[in-house]
C-alpha positions in Angstrom: 76.3 73.3 -37.6 75.5 72.9 -34.2 73.1 69.8 -32.7 70.5 72.5 -31.8 70.6 73.6 -35.3 70.1 70.2 -36.5 67.5 69.3 -34.3 65.6 72.3 -35.6 65.5 70.7 -39.2 63.6 67.7 -38.3 59.9 67.6 -39.5 57.8 65.3 -37.5 55.0 65.7 -39.8 56.9 64.6 -42.9 55.7 61.4 -44.1 58.2 60.7 -46.7 61.1 60.3 -44.0 60.7 58.6 -40.6 62.0 60.4 -37.7 64.5 57.7 -37.1 65.8 58.2 -40.8 65.8 62.0 -40.5 67.8 61.7 -37.1 70.5 59.3 -38.8 70.8 61.7 -41.6 71.4 64.6 -39.4 73.4 62.8 -36.9 71.5 63.4 -34.0 70.1 61.2 -31.2 66.5 60.3 -31.7 65.7 60.8 -27.9 66.9 64.6 -28.3 64.0 65.5 -30.4 61.6 64.5 -27.7 63.4 66.0 -24.8 61.9 69.3 -23.4 64.0 71.2 -20.8 62.5 71.3 -17.3 62.3 74.9 -15.7 64.5 75.7 -12.9 63.0 76.4 -9.3 65.6 78.3 -6.9 63.7 77.4 -3.8 65.0 73.9 -3.3 68.4 75.1 -4.1 68.2 77.9 -1.4 66.9 75.3 1.3 69.9 72.9 0.6 72.3 75.6 1.0 70.7 76.6 4.4 70.9 73.0 5.3 74.2 72.2 4.3 76.3 75.5 3.7 79.4 75.4 1.4 82.7 75.1 3.0 84.1 78.7 3.8 80.7 80.3 3.7 
């Protein structure tokens, strides 16, 4: 079972098992359940490539 599948098994509203205990049982880090991915903005990357082009470009 992948870590993302195990993260989906966490129940934050579960009062019988704490989040810490659920994470230990599923062998995932507790911080991973709070992580939310940040969106990607291509504009700064384009500007960086204009300022400092890759070698051979």
